[in-house]
C-alpha positions in Angstrom: 18.9 -9.7 0.6 18.0 -6.3 0.9 18.5 -4.7 4.4 15.8 -2.0 3.8 12.2 -2.9 2.4 11.7 -1.9 -1.0 8.4 0.4 -0.8 6.1 -0.1 -3.4 5.9 -3.9 -3.7 4.4 -7.0 -2.1 5.3 -10.5 -2.5 2.6 -12.8 -2.7 3.2 -16.5 -1.9 0.3 -19.2 -3.2 -0.6 -22.6 -4.5 -0.2 -23.5 -8.2 -3.8 -25.1 -7.7 -7.0 -23.2 -7.6 -8.2 -25.0 -4.9 -11.7 -26.6 -4.4 -13.5 -23.6 -3.2 -14.4 -20.8 -5.2 -13.4 -18.5 -2.3 -9.4 -18.9 -2.6 -9.5 -17.3 -6.5 -12.1 -14.6 -5.0 -9.8 -14.0 -2.4 -6.7 -13.6 -4.9 -8.6 -11.4 -7.3 -9.7 -9.1 -4.4 -6.1 -9.1 -3.1 -5.3 -8.1 -6.8 -7.6 -5.3 -6.7 -6.1 -3.8 -3.3 -2.6 -4.0 -4.4 -3.4 -2.0 -7.8 -5.5 0.6 -6.0 -2.9 1.2 -3.3 -0.2 1.5 -6.3 1.6 -1.4 -4.9 3.7 -4.0 -7.6 2.9 -7.7 -7.1 6.1 -9.9 -7.0 5.3 -13.7 -7.3 6.3 -17.2 -8.5 6.3 -16.4 -12.1 3.6 -19.0 -13.2 0.5 -19.1 -14.9 -1.4 -21.9 -13.3 -2.9 -22.1 -10.2 -3.6 -18.9 -7.7 -0.7 -17.8 -9.1 -2.1 -16.9 -12.2 -5.2 -15.5 -11.0 -3.7 -13.1 -8.9 -1.4 -12.0 -11.7 -4.0 -11.8 -14.3 -6.1 -10.1 -12.2 -3.1 -7.2 -11.1 -2.6 -7.0 -15.0 -6.3 -6.7 -15.7 -6.7 -3.6 -13.5 -3.4 -1.9 -14.7 -0.7 -2.7 -12.2 2.6 -4.1 -12.4 3.8 -7.9 -12.0 7.3 -8.9 -11.6 7.5 -12.9 -11.9 10.4 -15.4 -10.4 10.8 -18.7 -12.1 13.3 -21.1 -11.5 14.9 -22.7 -14.9 13.5 -25.9 -14.3 9.8 -24.7 -14.2 10.0 -22.5 -17.2 11.3 -25.5 -19.1 8.1 -27.3 -18.2 6.0 -24.0 -19.8 4.2 -22.9 -16.9 5.7 -19.4 -17.1 2.9 -16.3 -17.4 3.6 -15.6 -21.0 1.8 -12.3 -20.6 4.2 -10.8 -17.7 6.3 -7.1 -18.5 8.7 -8.6 -16.1 9.7 -12.2 -16.0 12.7 -13.3 -14.4 14.4 -16.6 -15.1 16.9 -17.7 -12.0 18.8 -20.8 -11.6 17.2 -22.3 -8.5 14.5 -22.3 -6.1 17.1 -20.6 -3.4 17.9 -18.1 -5.6 13.9 -17.5 -6.8 13.2 -17.2 -2.9 16.0 -14.8 -2.4 15.0 -12.5 -5.0 11.7 -12.7 -4.3 12.8 -11.3 -0.9 15.1 -8.8 -1.8 12.1 -6.9 -4.5 9.5 -6.8 -1.4 8.9 -5.0 1.3 6.4 -7.1 3.0 5.0 -10.7 2.1 1.2 -12.2 2.1 0.6 -15.6 1.5 -2.6 -16.8 0.1 -4.0 -20.2 0.8 -1.6 -23.1 -1.0 0.3 -26.6 -0.1 3.8 -27.0 1.0 5.8 -25.0 -1.2 3.6 -21.9 0.3 3.6 -22.9 3.5 7.5 -23.6 3.3 8.3 -19.9 1.5 6.1 -18.0 4.3 7.6 -19.7 7.2 11.1 -18.7 5.6 10.6 -15.0 5.6 8.8 -15.2 9.0 12.2 -16.8 10.4 14.0 -14.1 8.3 12.4 -11.5 10.1 12.9 -13.2 13.3 16.7 -13.4 13.0 16.8 -9.5 11.6 17.7 -10.7 8.0 15.4 -8.4 7.2 12.9 -6.1 9.0 9.6 -7.1 6.6 6.1 -8.0 7.7 4.6 -11.1 6.7 0.6 -11.8 6.7 -1.7 -14.5 6.0 -4.8 -14.0 4.1 -6.8 -16.2 5.9 -9.5 -17.3 3.4 -12.5 -19.3 4.8 -10.6 -20.2 7.7 -8.2 -21.8 6.1 -5.1 -21.2 7.6 -6.8 -21.7 11.1 -4.8 -24.9 11.6 -1.4 -23.3 11.1 -2.3 -20.4 13.5 -3.3 -22.7 15.9 0.3 -24.2 15.8 2.0 -21.0 15.9 0.2 -20.5 19.4 1.0 -23.7 20.5 4.5 -23.0 19.6 4.4 -20.3 22.1 2.7 -22.0 25.0 5.0 -25.2 24.8 8.2 -22.3 24.9 9.4 -22.7 21.4 8.4 -19.1 20.0 8.5 -16.5 21.9 5.2 -14.1 22.1 7.0 -11.1 20.4 8.1 -13.5 17.7 4.5 -14.9 17.2 3.3 -11.6 16.6 5.4 -11.3 13.3 2.8 -13.1 11.6 -0.2 -11.2 11.0 -3.4 -12.6 10.0 -6.9 -11.5 8.4 -9.6 -12.6 6.2 -10.0 -9.3 4.2 -7.2 -8.1 1.9 -7.7 -4.5 2.6 -7.4 -5.1 6.6 -4.7 -7.0 6.1 -2.4 -4.8 3.7 -3.3 -2.0 5.9 -1.8 -3.6 9.1 1.2 -4.8 6.8 1.6 -1.2 6.0 1.6 0.0 9.3 4.2 -2.6 10.8 8.0 -2.3 11.1 9.1 -5.4 13.1 12.0 -4.8 15.0 12.6 -7.9 17.4 16.2 -9.5 16.3 18.0 -7.9 18.9 16.0 -9.6 21.4 15.8 -13.0 19.9 19.2 -13.1 19.8 19.7 -11.6 23.2 17.6 -14.4 24.4 19.7 -17.0 22.8 23.1 -15.7 24.2 21.2 -15.9 27.7 20.6 -19.5 27.3 
């Protein structure tokens, strides 16, 4: 993992389905337009299906650049996005996530399922541990992430997450506001978190 954030790339985690609400695909396209407008490249999971395909297609249609990272096993199932100028095939899901993180300066999760939840929570944990200083945002389309945000808040109330670590997760309904906040954020909390561990 890179110790310094890459300034012009945002990693987007999202579903391999488009979901049941039109707002999800609309939000993916809105995020894509904002990325291109700000000269930010897309790093994503490399698939042509679901919201992955929607956000990549929209970035490319707007004249932006997209980097796809896909494990061999998924590439063999012919779900790779054939129109990408930069598709990188890796050996495992672990290698995929590490490369996506190293290429990106921040992370955004669109609506998705277990894989999206897992990817997002892992990079939040990496920020908490100081493995990278990269901000993490949820695009909370139609309140999709309200239950997850409520769980994070309960974890604070019940003493499992420190308030400053909870602040790693930025949530907005609007892509432009979310990117504004991510670009203005530089988490620096690992030392506090590790010192607290030593005191327990």
